[in-house]
N, C-alpha and C positions, 0 to 999 in steps of 0.2 A: 778471526784468523784460525785456520785449522790447526789441530794439535799434531805436530810432526812426530810425536812419540807414539801416537795411537796407531795400532796395526791396521792396514787396509784390508777390509773383509768383504768388499764388493763394490759395485757402482754406487755413487752418491744418490741419496734420496731426492726425489723431486719436491718442490715446495708443497704440493698437495699432500704427498706422503708424509712429510715432516709434520704438517698441521694435523693430519689424521692420527699420527703417533702421539702427538702432544695431547690430543683430546681423549685418547683411549684411557679408560679406567683400568687400574691394576686389578689383577685377579683377586677376588674376595678370599679372605682366610676362612678357617673353620667357623661355623656359626651355629648357634642353638637358638631357634626361634621360640620366643615366649609370648608373642602377641596373640591374644585371643580375639579373633575378629568379631565375636559376639559382644565384645565390650566396647564397641565403637563410641557409645554414648556414656561410657564410664559406669554403667549400672550392670549388676549381675541379675539376670532375669531367669525365670522359670522357662525351660525350653518348651514346655507344653502350652502354657497360657500367657507367658510374658510378664507375670507378676514379679515384683521385686521383693515381696514379703517372703523371704527364704530363710530357713534356719537349718542348723545341723542337728540331726537326730543322733545323740551321743551313743546310744546303745547299738546302733548299726553303722555309724560313720557315714551315713547317707545324708544328702541334702533333701529337705522336704519343703514343698511350697505350701504355705499356710492358706492359700486361696483355693487351689484345686487339688491339694493333697498328693500331687505327683512327687515321687521320690527318684533321685538319681545320684550319681557320683561322677565327678570329673574324671577324665582319663588319667591313668597312671603315667607319671612323667618318665618312668623307666621305658615304656613303649613310645610315648609321645616324642621324647627327645632322643631315643635310642641310646640311653645312658648305659645299658648293660653290654653294649657292643663296642668293639674297636679300641679297647684299652691298650692292647699290644701295639696298636698303630698310632697312638697319640703323638703329636708333634707340637712342641711349643706349649703355650698357655692358652687354653680355650676357655672363655668366660661367658657364661649364660647371661642373658639380659638382666636378671635380677641380682646377679653377683657383680655387676659393673660398679664403677666408682659411685659413691653415694650421691644422690641427687636431692637438692633442697626442695625441688618442686615435685610433689607427689599427689597433687589434686586434693581430693577429699580426705585422704589418709594423713592425719596429723599426729604429731608427737607432743605430748603434754609432759611438762616437768613437774614431778611430785614435790610439793612444798614440805612434805613430812620427812622423806629420806633422801630426796634428790634424784631418785630413779626417773627414767624417761619411759613413758608408756604410750604406745601407739593406739589411736582411736580412729575408727572409720566413721567420719561424721555423717555419712549417708545413712547410718543406722543408729547412731547415738551421739549426743552432744556432751556427755560427761562419762567419767569412768572412775573406778577405784584402783588405787595402786596395788598390784599383786604382791608387793614386798611388804608394805606396812599398812595397807587398807585405807590410806588417806584418800579423801575425795578430791578429784582433780577437776579443774574447770578449763574452759576453752581459751581463756586469756593467758594461760601459761604455756603457750605453744613454743616449740623450738624447731630448728630445721629437721626435716624428716629424712629417714634412710630410704634406700631403694626398695621398691615393692618386690617381694621374693618371687622366685620362679615356681615354687611348689609348696605345698602344705601337707602335713601328715595329720589327718583329723583325729579328734579325741575319740577314744574307745571307752575308757572307764567313765562312768557317770559320777556325778557329785556325791551321791550316797556311797558308792564304792570307794571313792577317794577318802571320804570321812572315816569309813571303816578301816582302811589301811593306816591312816594317820593315828587313829585311836589305838589300834593294835601296836603300832610302833612305840607310842608314848607309854602304853601300859607295861611293856617289857622293861622300861627304864624308870618305872615308878619308884622303886626302892630308893634311888639316889637323887630323884628329881627334887628341885627346889619347891618347898611347900607353897609358895605363892603361885608358881607355875601350875601346880596341880589344882589349885583353887580357881585359877583364871583360864584354864585350858578349855577352849571351845573349838573343837575341830570342824564344826559346821561353818566356820569362817574361812575355810579353805577357798582359794580362788583359782580358776583355770586361766592359764596364760600360755600363749604361743611364744616360744623363745627363738631367736634367730641363730641359725647355724649355716655354715658353708659345707657342702658335701662334695667330696673330691674323689675323682678317679685319677690314678697316676701310674706312670711307667718310669722305673728308676733303676739305676745301677749303683751299688754301694761298694766301696773298697775299705778294707781294714788292715792295719799293720800293727804288730806288737810283739810281745814275747810270751811264750808259754813254758810251763815247767812240768817235768815228769819226775816224780819222786823216785829216788833210787835206794835210799836207806833212811831209817828212822830209829832214834835211840834216846834214852833218858840218862841223865847224870845227876847223882844225888849230891846235894850241897847242904850238909847239916840235916835239919829236919824237913827240908823241902827238896824237890827235884825239878830239873829243867829238861824239857823235851827238845831235841834238835832233829833236823832232817837235812838230807843232802838231795839235790835234784839236778838233773840236766836241764839246761836252758836252751830253748830253740827260738829262732825267728819265725814268726807266724804271719802269713799274708793270706787274705781271703778276698774274693770278689763274688758278688751275687747280683743277679738280675731278677727283678720281681715286679709285679703289678699289685696295686691296691684298688679295691672297689668300695665306694661309699665310705671313705674315711671322713669322720665327722669332727669338725672344729667349730667351736663357739664363735659367734660373730659380734659379741658385745664385750667391750673392754672392761666393763665393771666386774664381770664374773671372772675375768682373767687376772684381776689385780689381787693383791694380798692385803686387803683391808681387814684388820683385826677386829673392827667394830661390828662386823656382820659376817654371816656364814653362808651367803648365797652361792658361793662356789660349790656348795654341796650338790648342786644340780649335776655336776660332772660325774658324780658317783652313781647316777641312775641310768647311765648309758649301758648298752646301746639301744637305739630305736630301730624299728623295722622300716628303714627308709625306702626299701624297695616298694612299699605300699603307698608312698606319697603320691598325691594327685596334683594335677595342674592347678595353679593358683586361682582361687575364687574367694573374694572377700566375704562371701556369705558364710564361710566356715568360721569367721571371727565373731559372728553375732553371738552375744552372750558370754564372750571371753574377752580378756585383754591381750595385748601383745606388746612386745618390746622391740625397739628399733635396732637395726644393725648399725654399728658405728665403726666397724673395722673393714677395710677393703682387702682385696686379694694381695696387694703389695705388703700390707701390714702383717698378713698371716703367712707369707712365704717362709720366714724363719721357723714358725711353728710347724709348718708342713715338713721342712727339712729335718727338724729334730725328730719328728714322729717317724719319718721314713728311715732315718738312721737307726732308730730303735727297732723298727720292723726288720731291717737288714741284719742287725745283730742277732735277733731271734732266729733268722733264717740260717745263719752260719753256725748256730749253737751246736747242732748235731754233728758238725764236722770237726769239733775240737774236744770231743769227749776223751781222747787219749791223753790230754794234758790234765792229769789228775790234781795238779796243784793250781789249775786255772790258767787263764790267759788274760794278760793286761793289754788292752788296746791303747796304743800310744798315738796313732794317727788314723783319722777317718776321712773318707772322701765320698761325695755324693754327686751323681749326675742325673738330674731329672730330665728324662728325654721328652716327656709330655705330661700335661695335667689338664684336667677338665673340672671347672668349678661351677656348682649350682647352688643358689641361695634357697634355703628351705626353712619354713617355720615348723618347729617340733613342739608337741603338746605336753604340758606339765601342770600338775595340781600343786599349789604352793600354800603352805600354812606358815604364818609368821607370828613371832612373839617377841616383844621388846622387854628385855630384862632391865628393870629400872635401876637397880643398885650398881650394875656394871656398865650400863648404857650400851648393851650389845643386842643386836637383832639376831634372833635365832630362827632358823627355817627348817621345815620338814617338807621334802619334795617327793612327789609320786609320779613316776613315769606313766603318763595317761594312756599308754599302749600296752605295756607289759605288767604294770602294777608294782614294779621295783620301787622300794621306798627307802629313803635314807634322810637323815636330818641331824639336828643339834637340839638337845634338851638342856635347859639350865639345871645345874646340879647344886645340891646342898653341900657346901664344903665341909661342914662339921660331920655330916654323915659319912663322907668319904674318909675323913680322918679316923672316925670311930671304926669304920669297917677295916681300915688298914691296921689299926691297933689291935682289933679283934683277931684278924688273920695272923698278925705277928705273934700274938700271945699263943694262939693255937699251934703255930708251927714250932714255937719254943717248947711247948708242952710235948709235942710229938718227938722233938729232938731229945728231950729229957727222958722220955719213956724208952726210946731206942738206945740211949746211952746206958741206962740201967740194964736193959735186956742183954746188951752185948758186953757188959763189963764183968 
């Protein structure tokens, strides 16, 4: 029965027209193609001779065929997917193929669960049947497989070599040698550093943020004496402050593994966040040959899981954008309400390269890590400390300061 409330907007459709309309597919939404037609058989081949014996030459970031010695690099995803363009025009959530919901079926790419620390390590079984955990260096075997994450869209190749990473880690530890635990200094072997690709989601976004609060402008300041002490007071005019800012972000980087986002006090692997940023503009299209000789970690967070993280970071960026417009409030502004409208976002899954050194502190049961950004060389980490040395240093500094105070007291008395 026809809907009597529906406005009449033309002659009724014929049966053939109705069937054609029912069969018509809806217009496709925004799409980022990630399918490499050269990988139809699942193998990465040398474009010159077809060999699958391909490795990454770390010093140049190029792939090299060990059969014909041909060197090449996959195309940069910035140009391949047009990621540097159209941020101002983004609408809705655009998700690249590798950033889609995690798929348990990823062919030869398997995830192994470490029996030593519980970490999950990705192995491309086309090139290797075992691996070492990059967090605790435990040997993994193929029987410990767990569901795998999605294959990424892009990879940023290693630039720093193993020897360069060892030198960075040795320099980092030597600067903290004074307070380092004696056992750590005895057992420190930076050559055990492992190269690992860690999963991140790289995001372009267009947003509008609003902020409402109160700001204070100081009008007077004075002190009142109360016995041997005095108290300082101030008077200020209070104003209602509202700000709105529109902005875009390009290549915002958010980690895709829940383990590093957690606050597990038994390990310090979230130290990896301190070696950002990476030069993600130089990332290339995914090719599993870049993983040969390295381990990798699976992504276990989807876009929906990371939306709250994105919103927090966008609000933080927005606050920094309006900072220059509130300088007149010399007593500061307290934001009481914040709003965010994400007009559009684009998500790309990417592997980023890190050198990781791990050390297990037996007495505290804590895993310490030193991480090196394998592109920039930025190094940060955690070194076990000797508690008695810290106490001794604190006592020595305290005694020294007391001595200085005594000398000053005598000099001015």
